[in-house]
ZADO-1210 file (C-alpha; in nm, 4 decimals, padded with zeros to 6 digits):
<atoms>
<atom x="06.7599" y="-01.1099" z="-00.3457" code="MET" pos="1"/>
<atom x="06.4334" y="-01.0343" z="-00.5298" code="ALA" pos="2"/>
<atom x="06.1101" y="-01.1245" z="-00.3460" code="PRO" pos="3"/>
<atom x="05.9206" y="-01.4195" z="-00.4780" code="LYS" pos="4"/>
<atom x="05.6118" y="-01.3447" z="-00.6754" code="ARG" pos="5"/>
<atom x="05.2927" y="-01.5267" z="-00.5681" code="PRO" pos="6"/>
<atom x="05.2149" y="-01.8217" z="-00.7846" code="THR" pos="7"/>
<atom x="04.8978" y="-01.8500" z="-00.9897" code="ARG" pos="8"/>
<atom x="04.7535" y="-02.0970" z="-00.7420" code="GLY" pos="9"/>
<atom x="04.8121" y="-01.8631" z="-00.4473" code="GLN" pos="10"/>
<atom x="04.6537" y="-01.5707" z="-00.6356" code="THR" pos="11"/>
<atom x="04.3537" y="-01.7837" z="-00.7280" code="LYS" pos="12"/>
<atom x="04.3212" y="-01.9016" z="-00.3696" code="LYS" pos="13"/>
<atom x="04.3224" y="-01.5433" z="-00.2369" code="LYS" pos="14"/>
<atom x="04.0704" y="-01.4382" z="-00.5031" code="SER" pos="15"/>
<atom x="03.8453" y="-01.7301" z="-00.4120" code="GLY" pos="16"/>
<atom x="03.8685" y="-01.6440" z="-00.0422" code="LEU" pos="17"/>
<atom x="03.7817" y="-01.2802" z="-00.1135" code="PHE" pos="18"/>
<atom x="03.4839" y="-01.3854" z="-00.3255" code="SER" pos="19"/>
<atom x="03.3530" y="-01.6103" z="-00.0490" code="ARG" pos="20"/>
<atom x="03.3937" y="-01.3373" z="00.2120" code="LEU" pos="21"/>
<atom x="03.2147" y="-01.0892" z="-00.0134" code="ARG" pos="22"/>
<atom x="02.9344" y="-01.3403" z="-00.0680" code="GLY" pos="23"/>
<atom x="02.9029" y="-01.3978" z="00.3065" code="TYR" pos="24"/>
<atom x="02.8892" y="-01.0237" z="00.3679" code="PHE" pos="25"/>
<atom x="02.6202" y="-00.9687" z="00.1030" code="LEU" pos="26"/>
<atom x="02.4214" y="-01.2634" z="00.2393" code="ALA" pos="27"/>
<atom x="02.4403" y="-01.1191" z="00.5905" code="GLY" pos="28"/>
<atom x="02.3377" y="-00.7775" z="00.4584" code="LEU" pos="29"/>
<atom x="02.0435" y="-00.9315" z="00.2758" code="LEU" pos="30"/>
<atom x="01.9290" y="-01.1166" z="00.5861" code="VAL" pos="31"/>
<atom x="01.9698" y="-00.8371" z="00.8401" code="THR" pos="32"/>
<atom x="01.8745" y="-00.5256" z="00.6399" code="SER" pos="33"/>
<atom x="01.4975" y="-00.5909" z="00.6040" code="PRO" pos="34"/>
<atom x="01.4635" y="-00.6876" z="00.9705" code="ALA" pos="35"/>
<atom x="01.6767" y="-00.3948" z="01.0876" code="ALA" pos="36"/>
<atom x="01.4851" y="-00.1413" z="00.8787" code="LEU" pos="37"/>
<atom x="01.1518" y="-00.2844" z="00.9917" code="THR" pos="38"/>
<atom x="01.2517" y="-00.2632" z="01.3576" code="LEU" pos="39"/>
<atom x="01.3877" y="00.0880" z="01.3079" code="TYR" pos="40"/>
<atom x="01.0674" y="00.2138" z="01.1437" code="LEU" pos="41"/>
<atom x="00.8579" y="00.0452" z="01.4125" code="ALA" pos="42"/>
<atom x="01.0732" y="00.2079" z="01.6808" code="TRP" pos="43"/>
<atom x="01.0296" y="00.5508" z="01.5178" code="LEU" pos="44"/>
<atom x="00.6515" y="00.5054" z="01.5086" code="PHE" pos="45"/>
<atom x="00.6334" y="00.3858" z="01.8699" code="ILE" pos="46"/>
<atom x="00.8594" y="00.6683" z="01.9875" code="SER" pos="47"/>
<atom x="00.6485" y="00.9265" z="01.8033" code="PHE" pos="48"/>
<atom x="00.3211" y="00.7990" z="01.9513" code="VAL" pos="49"/>
<atom x="00.4749" y="00.7733" z="02.2995" code="ASP" pos="50"/>
<atom x="00.5981" y="01.1324" z="02.2778" code="ALA" pos="51"/>
<atom x="00.2574" y="01.2628" z="02.1671" code="GLN" pos="52"/>
<atom x="00.0719" y="01.0729" z="02.4397" code="VAL" pos="53"/>
<atom x="00.3253" y="01.1755" z="02.7052" code="ALA" pos="54"/>
<atom x="00.2684" y="01.5399" z="02.6158" code="ALA" pos="55"/>
<atom x="-00.1069" y="01.5026" z="02.6792" code="VAL" pos="56"/>
<atom x="-00.1136" y="01.2759" z="02.9862" code="LEU" pos="57"/>
<atom x="-00.0572" y="01.4348" z="03.3283" code="PRO" pos="58"/>
<atom x="00.2774" y="01.3396" z="03.4892" code="PRO" pos="59"/>
<atom x="00.1057" y="01.1316" z="03.7584" code="ARG" pos="60"/>
<atom x="-00.0129" y="00.8858" z="03.4912" code="TYR" pos="61"/>
<atom x="00.3315" y="00.8335" z="03.3417" code="HIS" pos="62"/>
<atom x="00.4971" y="00.5016" z="03.4353" code="PRO" pos="63"/>
<atom x="00.8318" y="00.6801" z="03.4454" code="GLY" pos="64"/>
<atom x="00.7136" y="00.8849" z="03.7420" code="THR" pos="65"/>
<atom x="00.7013" y="00.5730" z="03.9605" code="TYR" pos="66"/>
<atom x="00.9446" y="00.3365" z="03.7912" code="LEU" pos="67"/>
<atom x="01.2174" y="00.5845" z="03.7096" code="GLY" pos="68"/>
<atom x="01.2240" y="00.4868" z="03.3401" code="PHE" pos="69"/>
<atom x="00.9801" y="00.5007" z="03.0492" code="ASP" pos="70"/>
<atom x="00.8089" y="00.1922" z="02.9091" code="ILE" pos="71"/>
<atom x="00.8367" y="00.1742" z="02.5283" code="PRO" pos="72"/>
<atom x="00.4971" y="00.1279" z="02.3671" code="GLY" pos="73"/>
<atom x="00.2983" y="00.2669" z="02.6611" code="PHE" pos="74"/>
<atom x="00.1680" y="00.5502" z="02.4430" code="GLY" pos="75"/>
<atom x="00.0572" y="00.3050" z="02.1731" code="VAL" pos="76"/>
<atom x="-00.1293" y="00.1005" z="02.4350" code="LEU" pos="77"/>
<atom x="-00.3008" y="00.4129" z="02.5692" code="VAL" pos="78"/>
<atom x="-00.3980" y="00.5160" z="02.2154" code="LEU" pos="79"/>
<atom x="-00.5507" y="00.1746" z="02.1419" code="LEU" pos="80"/>
<atom x="-00.7494" y="00.1803" z="02.4672" code="VAL" pos="81"/>
<atom x="-00.8746" y="00.5344" z="02.4029" code="VAL" pos="82"/>
<atom x="-00.9813" y="00.4534" z="02.0447" code="MET" pos="83"/>
<atom x="-01.1628" y="00.1412" z="02.1644" code="THR" pos="84"/>
<atom x="-01.3450" y="00.3319" z="02.4389" code="VAL" pos="85"/>
<atom x="-01.4462" y="00.6056" z="02.1955" code="ILE" pos="86"/>
<atom x="-01.5770" y="00.3478" z="01.9479" code="GLY" pos="87"/>
<atom x="-01.7751" y="00.1710" z="02.2189" code="ALA" pos="88"/>
<atom x="-01.9152" y="00.5017" z="02.3463" code="SER" pos="89"/>
<atom x="-02.0172" y="00.6125" z="01.9973" code="ALA" pos="90"/>
<atom x="-02.2302" y="00.2992" z="01.9620" code="ALA" pos="91"/>
<atom x="-02.4504" y="00.3996" z="02.2574" code="GLY" pos="92"/>
<atom x="-02.7371" y="00.6465" z="02.2643" code="LEU" pos="93"/>
<atom x="-02.5482" y="00.9244" z="02.4416" code="ILE" pos="94"/>
<atom x="-02.2458" y="00.8700" z="02.2195" code="GLY" pos="95"/>
<atom x="-02.4544" y="00.8978" z="01.9041" code="ARG" pos="96"/>
<atom x="-02.6141" y="01.2192" z="02.0291" code="LEU" pos="97"/>
<atom x="-02.2741" y="01.3712" z="02.1093" code="LEU" pos="98"/>
<atom x="-02.1401" y="01.2563" z="01.7732" code="LEU" pos="99"/>
<atom x="-02.4295" y="01.4188" z="01.5875" code="ARG" pos="100"/>
<atom x="-02.3850" y="01.7398" z="01.7850" code="TRP" pos="101"/>
<atom x="-02.0125" y="01.7476" z="01.7090" code="GLY" pos="102"/>
<atom x="-02.0678" y="01.6761" z="01.3391" code="GLU" pos="103"/>
<atom x="-02.3329" y="01.9476" z="01.3136" code="SER" pos="104"/>
<atom x="-02.0891" y="02.1914" z="01.4754" code="LEU" pos="105"/>
<atom x="-01.8130" y="02.0990" z="01.2311" code="LEU" pos="106"/>
<atom x="-02.0488" y="02.1163" z="00.9328" code="ASN" pos="107"/>
<atom x="-02.1426" y="02.4738" z="01.0242" code="ARG" pos="108"/>
<atom x="-01.7799" y="02.5864" z="01.0476" code="THR" pos="109"/>
<atom x="-01.6416" y="02.7351" z="00.7244" code="PRO" pos="110"/>
<atom x="-01.3335" y="02.5658" z="00.5690" code="VAL" pos="111"/>
<atom x="-01.3304" y="02.2964" z="00.8392" code="ILE" pos="112"/>
<atom x="-01.6571" y="02.1446" z="00.7163" code="ARG" pos="113"/>
<atom x="-01.5069" y="02.0789" z="00.3726" code="GLY" pos="114"/>
<atom x="-01.1978" y="01.9106" z="00.5184" code="ILE" pos="115"/>
<atom x="-01.3996" y="01.7083" z="00.7694" code="TYR" pos="116"/>
<atom x="-01.6561" y="01.5823" z="00.5192" code="SER" pos="117"/>
<atom x="-01.3856" y="01.4815" z="00.2708" code="SER" pos="118"/>
<atom x="-01.1810" y="01.2960" z="00.5304" code="LEU" pos="119"/>
<atom x="-01.4887" y="01.1257" z="00.6744" code="LYS" pos="120"/>
<atom x="-01.5998" y="01.0021" z="00.3338" code="GLN" pos="121"/>
<atom x="-01.2471" y="00.8812" z="00.2553" code="LEU" pos="122"/>
<atom x="-01.2113" y="00.6859" z="00.5799" code="PHE" pos="123"/>
<atom x="-01.5601" y="00.5386" z="00.5537" code="GLU" pos="124"/>
<atom x="-01.4867" y="00.4205" z="00.1998" code="THR" pos="125"/>
<atom x="-01.1427" y="00.2733" z="00.2709" code="VAL" pos="126"/>
<atom x="-01.2170" y="00.1178" z="00.6109" code="LEU" pos="127"/>
<atom x="-01.5549" y="-00.0265" z="00.5194" code="SER" pos="128"/>
<atom x="-01.5429" y="-00.4070" z="00.5144" code="GLN" pos="129"/>
<atom x="-01.7783" y="-00.4209" z="00.2166" code="LYS" pos="130"/>
<atom x="-01.5860" y="-00.1613" z="00.0197" code="SER" pos="131"/>
<atom x="-01.4073" y="-00.2662" z="-00.2987" code="SER" pos="132"/>
<atom x="-01.1670" y="00.0299" z="-00.2872" code="ALA" pos="133"/>
<atom x="-00.8040" y="-00.0663" z="-00.3480" code="PHE" pos="134"/>
<atom x="-00.8840" y="-00.4370" z="-00.3425" code="ARG" pos="135"/>
<atom x="-00.8051" y="-00.5159" z="-00.7048" code="GLN" pos="136"/>
<atom x="-00.4789" y="-00.4769" z="-00.8927" code="CYS" pos="137"/>
<atom x="-00.5143" y="-00.4002" z="-01.2635" code="VAL" pos="138"/>
<atom x="-00.3140" y="-00.3256" z="-01.5768" code="LEU" pos="139"/>
<atom x="-00.3974" y="-00.0242" z="-01.7958" code="VAL" pos="140"/>
<atom x="-00.2347" y="00.1599" z="-02.0837" code="GLU" pos="141"/>
<atom x="-00.0786" y="00.4871" z="-01.9701" code="TYR" pos="142"/>
<atom x="00.0458" y="00.7454" z="-02.0678" code="PRO" pos="143"/>
<atom x="00.0099" y="00.6232" z="-02.4274" code="ARG" pos="144"/>
<atom x="-00.0925" y="00.3119" z="-02.6173" code="ARG" pos="145"/>
<atom x="00.1601" y="00.0308" z="-02.5883" code="GLY" pos="146"/>
<atom x="00.2899" y="00.1368" z="-02.2439" code="ILE" pos="147"/>
<atom x="00.1401" y="-00.0428" z="-01.9451" code="TRP" pos="148"/>
<atom x="00.1227" y="00.0630" z="-01.5830" code="VAL" pos="149"/>
<atom x="00.0101" y="-00.1002" z="-01.2621" code="LEU" pos="150"/>
<atom x="-00.2980" y="00.0453" z="-01.0986" code="GLY" pos="151"/>
<atom x="-00.5555" y="-00.0150" z="-00.8273" code="PHE" pos="152"/>
<atom x="-00.9311" y="00.0114" z="-00.8684" code="ILE" pos="153"/>
<atom x="-01.0729" y="00.2600" z="-00.6189" code="SER" pos="154"/>
<atom x="-01.4350" y="00.2281" z="-00.7258" code="GLY" pos="155"/>
<atom x="-01.6883" y="00.2572" z="-01.0056" code="VAL" pos="156"/>
<atom x="-01.7212" y="00.6048" z="-01.1554" code="THR" pos="157"/>
<atom x="-02.0461" y="00.7830" z="-01.0780" code="GLU" pos="158"/>
<atom x="-02.1976" y="01.1278" z="-01.1111" code="GLY" pos="159"/>
<atom x="-02.1062" y="01.3864" z="-01.3714" code="GLU" pos="160"/>
<atom x="-01.7921" y="01.2073" z="-01.4957" code="VAL" pos="161"/>
<atom x="-01.9847" y="00.8901" z="-01.5781" code="GLN" pos="162"/>
<atom x="-02.2759" y="01.0767" z="-01.7332" code="SER" pos="163"/>
<atom x="-02.0426" y="01.2602" z="-01.9735" code="LEU" pos="164"/>
<atom x="-01.8633" y="00.9460" z="-02.0940" code="THR" pos="165"/>
<atom x="-02.0067" y="00.6996" z="-02.3425" code="GLU" pos="166"/>
<atom x="-01.8473" y="00.3894" z="-02.1869" code="ASP" pos="167"/>
<atom x="-01.8786" y="00.2672" z="-01.8313" code="GLU" pos="168"/>
<atom x="-01.5583" y="00.3813" z="-01.6626" code="VAL" pos="169"/>
<atom x="-01.3771" y="00.2842" z="-01.3440" code="LEU" pos="170"/>
<atom x="-01.1708" y="00.4890" z="-01.1010" code="ASN" pos="171"/>
<atom x="-00.8130" y="00.3622" z="-01.1298" code="VAL" pos="172"/>
<atom x="-00.5370" y="00.4983" z="-00.9082" code="PHE" pos="173"/>
<atom x="-00.1906" y="00.4877" z="-01.0693" code="ILE" pos="174"/>
<atom x="00.0806" y="00.4997" z="-00.7970" code="PRO" pos="175"/>
<atom x="00.4295" y="00.6385" z="-00.8433" code="THR" pos="176"/>
<atom x="00.7610" y="00.4721" z="-00.7601" code="THR" pos="177"/>
<atom x="00.8930" y="00.4463" z="-00.4911" code="PRO" pos="178"/>
<atom x="00.6193" y="00.6367" z="-00.3044" code="ASN" pos="179"/>
<atom x="00.2842" y="00.4644" z="-00.3739" code="PRO" pos="180"/>
<atom x="00.0895" y="00.7245" z="-00.1733" code="THR" pos="181"/>
<atom x="00.1204" y="00.9720" z="-00.4606" code="SER" pos="182"/>
<atom x="00.0001" y="00.9135" z="-00.8129" code="GLY" pos="183"/>
<atom x="-00.2726" y="00.9860" z="-01.0670" code="PHE" pos="184"/>
<atom x="-00.6463" y="00.9222" z="-01.0823" code="LEU" pos="185"/>
<atom x="-00.7600" y="00.7875" z="-01.4189" code="LEU" pos="186"/>
<atom x="-01.1128" y="00.7196" z="-01.5422" code="PHE" pos="187"/>
<atom x="-01.0623" y="00.4109" z="-01.7572" code="VAL" pos="188"/>
<atom x="-01.3321" y="00.2283" z="-01.9585" code="PRO" pos="189"/>
<atom x="-01.4135" y="-00.1059" z="-01.8034" code="ARG" pos="190"/>
<atom x="-01.3233" y="-00.2920" z="-02.1255" code="ARG" pos="191"/>
<atom x="-00.9706" y="-00.1439" z="-02.1174" code="ASP" pos="192"/>
<atom x="-00.8980" y="-00.2648" z="-01.7644" code="VAL" pos="193"/>
<atom x="-00.7154" y="-00.5975" z="-01.7286" code="THR" pos="194"/>
<atom x="-00.7533" y="-00.7566" z="-01.3879" code="LEU" pos="195"/>
<atom x="-00.4345" y="-00.9123" z="-01.2470" code="LEU" pos="196"/>
<atom x="-00.4048" y="-01.2175" z="-01.0248" code="SER" pos="197"/>
<atom x="-00.1605" y="-01.0484" z="-00.7865" code="MET" pos="198"/>
<atom x="-00.2937" y="-00.8999" z="-00.4653" code="THR" pos="199"/>
<atom x="-00.2869" y="-00.5315" z="-00.3795" code="VAL" pos="200"/>
<atom x="-00.0082" y="-00.5939" z="-00.1256" code="GLU" pos="201"/>
<atom x="00.2028" y="-00.7645" z="-00.3915" code="GLU" pos="202"/>
<atom x="00.1354" y="-00.4812" z="-00.6342" code="GLY" pos="203"/>
<atom x="00.2430" y="-00.2217" z="-00.3782" code="ILE" pos="204"/>
<atom x="00.5656" y="-00.4153" z="-00.3145" code="LYS" pos="205"/>
<atom x="00.6336" y="-00.4215" z="-00.6860" code="MET" pos="206"/>
<atom x="00.5776" y="-00.0454" z="-00.7143" code="VAL" pos="207"/>
<atom x="00.7952" y="00.0389" z="-00.4137" code="ILE" pos="208"/>
<atom x="01.0808" y="-00.1822" z="-00.5340" code="SER" pos="209"/>
<atom x="01.0672" y="-00.0385" z="-00.8843" code="GLY" pos="210"/>
<atom x="00.9922" y="-00.3791" z="-01.0333" code="GLY" pos="211"/>
<atom x="01.2671" y="-00.5648" z="-00.8474" code="ILE" pos="212"/>
<atom x="01.0181" y="-00.7629" z="-00.6377" code="VAL" pos="213"/>
<atom x="00.7961" y="-00.9554" z="-00.8810" code="VAL" pos="214"/>
<atom x="00.5021" y="-01.1569" z="-00.7416" code="PRO" pos="215"/>
<atom x="00.4428" y="-01.5123" z="-00.8649" code="PRO" pos="216"/>
<atom x="00.2147" y="-01.5776" z="-01.1610" code="ASP" pos="217"/>
<atom x="-00.0859" y="-01.7728" z="-01.0294" code="ARG" pos="218"/>
<atom x="-00.2731" y="-01.7974" z="-01.3592" code="ARG" pos="219"/>
<atom x="-00.3484" y="-02.1208" z="-01.5371" code="GLY" pos="220"/>
<atom x="-00.1513" y="-02.2515" z="-01.8340" code="LYS" pos="221"/>
<atom x="-00.4054" y="-02.1262" z="-02.0881" code="ASP" pos="222"/>
<atom x="-00.4083" y="-01.7791" z="-01.9361" code="GLN" pos="223"/>
<atom x="-00.0280" y="-01.7629" z="-01.9288" code="LYS" pos="224"/>
<atom x="-00.0154" y="-01.8205" z="-02.3056" code="ARG" pos="225"/>
<atom x="-00.2544" y="-01.5322" z="-02.3709" code="ALA" pos="226"/>
<atom x="-00.1147" y="-01.1844" z="-02.4275" code="LYS" pos="227"/>
<atom x="-00.2757" y="-00.8447" z="-02.3883" code="VAL" pos="228"/>
<atom x="-00.2266" y="-00.6085" z="-02.6814" code="SER" pos="229"/>
<atom x="-00.3106" y="-00.2431" z="-02.7317" code="ALA" pos="230"/>
<atom x="-00.6352" y="-00.1062" z="-02.5893" code="ALA" pos="231"/>
<atom x="-00.6710" y="-00.4106" z="-02.3652" code="GLY" pos="232"/>
<atom x="-00.7541" y="-00.6477" z="-02.6503" code="ALA" pos="233"/>
<atom x="-00.6317" y="-01.0055" z="-02.6272" code="VAL" pos="234"/>
<atom x="-00.3878" y="-01.1120" z="-02.8955" code="ASN" pos="235"/>
<atom x="-00.5502" y="-01.4063" z="-03.0792" code="PRO" pos="236"/>
<atom x="-00.2124" y="-01.5385" z="-03.1941" code="ASN" pos="237"/>
<atom x="-00.0980" y="-01.5930" z="-02.8345" code="ALA" pos="238"/>
<atom x="-00.3538" y="-01.8563" z="-02.7353" code="GLY" pos="239"/>
<atom x="-00.7065" y="-01.8637" z="-02.6043" code="SER" pos="240"/>
<atom x="-00.8185" y="-01.5371" z="-02.4412" code="PRO" pos="241"/>
<atom x="-00.8256" y="-01.5337" z="-02.0618" code="PRO" pos="242"/>
<atom x="-01.1497" y="-01.4591" z="-01.8836" code="PRO" pos="243"/>
<atom x="-01.2083" y="-01.0952" z="-01.8000" code="ARG" pos="244"/>
<atom x="-01.3127" y="-01.1025" z="-01.4334" code="PRO" pos="245"/>
<atom x="-01.3132" y="-00.7241" z="-01.4313" code="ALA" pos="246"/>
<atom x="-01.6480" y="-00.7444" z="-01.6053" code="GLN" pos="247"/>
<atom x="-01.8128" y="-00.9313" z="-01.3197" code="THR" pos="248"/>
<atom x="-01.5993" y="-00.9008" z="-01.0078" code="ASP" pos="249"/>
<atom x="-01.6375" y="-00.5248" z="-00.9749" code="ILE" pos="250"/>
<atom x="-01.9682" y="-00.4486" z="-00.8156" code="LYS" pos="251"/>
<atom x="-02.1471" y="-00.1301" z="-00.8975" code="ASP" pos="252"/>
<atom x="-02.1957" y="00.0960" z="-00.6030" code="THR" pos="253"/>
</atoms>
């Protein structure tokens, strides 16, 4: 006796059940993956800092010596306390004298003085509360006219580069996908820079995701109708031109 073939309704029911199970699985993957990856990266960072601090601290200061087990994050806590104490000490008279003596020693050392001065200037520029570095997300044409890339303003061009250019130019960092820490430094005329409403954090997310994560458009209705054409000019056929805050928001340093 030949086996009965499944009816169309049974096949459709099984297909619908499989589709629902697949949807549930993808939904669970979407919910858990970002949290799991975040916790994993945080655990790697904490473990790395704990290992480095444990290698420097004497064994008698390790919690594991008395408790029998290590405390995760103890190295991070020690690092925060040490950095805070160093910052507080550097603000005093003795701390400033020691800091000047150490800097003078580093500045007299070949090779090291170049690395130290570059890193110091970079950290002072990025960490300064009044600095405008990497605080504005812009749109520029690169590598040719008609192709647009996302960039971040790192400052106003000064020195020899500015003196050799006819237009006032800005330092624009163009990140690469999916690693935004690498990229290109462009000197773009101020009139060719289009300031975006998205924040730097949103721009970095867009670069890392390869354009999958798109931030919301916070512009007004008139600005949404306007289009940007080649060389940063506003297309007159697309509506009234949006204001160019890049002309006023970027302070000269």
